[in-house]
Phi, psi and omega in degrees: 000216183294140172288163186312308191290327181281330179300310183301317183293328177296312179293319182296331185275348184286139177284167176306316183292327173293322177289331181286311175304327178288320187286325172300318186289333179286319184290325180298317182271022179064023185251029182294331186258009174303151182293325186293334174295317173296323180295320178303310180296326176289313177300323180297323184277325192253346178059025170211160179245092181244115178312307184296321179297316175304311180296319179296324184270338180234072188309331183295332181276120177272158189295319181300334179280341186310313179311305185292322177302308180307311186288330180287322180284326175310299185304310177308311181291319182293324171300312173300321184285322171307308188298312183297328185267356188286340168280340183269319178257113179300329177299321181292315186294326177295318184295320179298313183295327176300314178294323173301325180289329175298311176303311183294313180298327174295327180279359178083006178262074179312310185294319181295326184290317178293325167295327174289322172311314180298328182289311179309311184297315182305306179300316177307309175304311179308313192262009177061034183261084189295321175308314185288318179306324182295315181298323181289320187289326180303310181290324177302315183290325179299316178298298184312318185287342179262347185227107192286130175232163183292339176273008191306318184299307180291326180295322186299309180292325179295320184290318181295320180288313179313308190295315174304312182292327175294317174308316175304308181308314189292315177297323172289320172300324174297317180297314183290313189288329182292315182298320187286318177299315179290326173292319181290325174294329174294312180303320182292324182287311185254343186064219185276166181291145176257346182194180188293319179305313168305318183294314174307314184291323185290326185285315179305316184293320182294309176292335178288334184256354181281114176290163177279124185227156171242097187314326181291336185268000187269142178270189193299309190288329178291316182291328183289315177294317178302314178291318177302316171311306186297320180302311180294320186295307179291333173291316175300321183280358183054035169266087187285329181292320179283339172293311180295318187299318181269342165295315189286323172302322186292310174300314177310334186297330180280347172279329179283326177234086181293329177301343183268359177297324183280304182295332185248031183305322180291323179289326174296314173310305178303325172307301176307317178298320186286335178289316176294321183293318169306324187277335178288308181289328166291353186069038173257078187293328180290313174290330173296317179299309181307315179288329183289328176296315175303318183291326186280331174283345184301121175067025181295329178278355172079021186296317189264138176260114190271141173282170179298316183296323177295318183293324177291325171297316179296320183289313174310313183281333173296323182279324180301306182279342171300308182299303180304328173294329176292320176286336176288313199271344189055029176273077183284333177290326168291319178305324177299319181287320173307307182299331182302318175304314185292326180301314184296317179303322179282323181289318176278358180044064180280342178230147178289060181282138177281165180305330183298303181306311185289332171301306181297316179303313177303314175302307181296318177296322179295325180288327177300319179283332169298321182290335185269359180072028176257090183290326184294313180293325175302316181292322172306314187278332176287335174288329178293326170302305189302316194276357168251041174297129173232123176320117175059031167254120175050048182312316181297321181293325181302309182295321175303316182301322186283322184294314182296322179299321174294318179304310185297322170292322177301317171305317180287353187072022183279070194292324180291324181280336175292315180299330185277309187289335181309317180296319179291324179288319173302321174298323181299314182290317181301315183297323176281346181070037183241025184273103181248170187318303187298320179299317184303309183298317179292326171297320188292320180298302186306315178303323180274345182317309186299345186261349186287147168279116186301336173298323187257008194285335175305320179285334172293324176295320178300321186282322172296320177304315183300322186288314184289334182287328175285319176295320186304327184283350183281145182306315191260010179241027178278327187299332173294337182269001188291310188253330182242120181273076184304328185285331175290333177296319175303311181299316178295334172292305189297308184272000187047055180233172179288157179304309183304322175292328175292317176296316183293324184290321180303308184297331185290325174275355178247000000 
């Protein structure tokens, strides 16, 4: 069962009502004094799994018993959490009834078992859970084939038809979910397309996997996977308007199927996230503000009982778009205060965010501090990105972090360090295959800085700005400008103003 650290995390994630329910369930079964219950109390109180401390505090527990007690406690906790959540998650309740049907069948109560299976089928249809529906139909066929009834002939044809139709639906669902999954994996590995050749390869890959469909015949999850696939495709292709279009279709799907907001809460939240992300990337501040308000108000009335995972996802996207709103408004002074709460959340691991998310957060936090003129903090968070290197994970962010690190050190006047770092960064970019036009021009500039006359450096800034302004208009070169307005940084140097002033002046003129 669960390892010590995982068991501890599970206990720490439990609410007061969940802990109370667990204790009550053990008392009802006469297990209040069991050693695994005492182990639970100890772990809940001290928040650490220390063998010596446990044995000292609970002398009845022997060291040789700890492994078995941990396994017993794990099972008991998971059973308790399953039972308390079965009214919240219809799938859990339906699977329990499927188990009941198995038990009734084993006891020879075939009619009662079939009745229970019908209940499972109705729930599976309501929540669009095809795999569970297939299991129910398969078991129903097993019962009907072994026990002759007057309706056997018509029932056999009905079940055969249901089964054949469902297999076709499962095949289509599998194709669409595979497409969505493979595109998302490609996005995590490669990020956005870099040039026309990349786009052609992505386009060919996407359409080679996209099945022939009739949208009106699709069920909830089939439509969801279809829309998700288009979201990942257009996101990678940097076609942000179509990215927004399909992200909105994703969210609207929950208006079409309102019963799915409960079972699909995480998916709904992620759909809202992609709508906001698309609006941010497309530079639509008014629509962004309207939609971020919807995200902030989500479940404010508490109608939905959110799991720890759902709460973590909601917080993840609130922080993500809170930072994006800073980039849109250029309010970096407020941003520096905003990201401090995020820093604490990351350091204390309040939510189970994956390394990819944390890497992006560290990069964005660095960009906020850069915009606010705090170069030392900028470098601190960029170093965190560099020090958590993972092969093929968010390669674009890893590369941008190294380029921005060079700029920050240049800004601080660390010429010797810049000369030292530029070679290693250049090798890294070549290794990752990420040397793009923006990066190349910045490299050429930074590499020449030791030879530049500080009295004429303004002219060098102007030359670099002219080159980057042309690059910014190119379709596949937009991503370096999404979080870091490098042109406004150059304007701040040229005009000797703060970066915030430069950003506002530039936006006023565009």
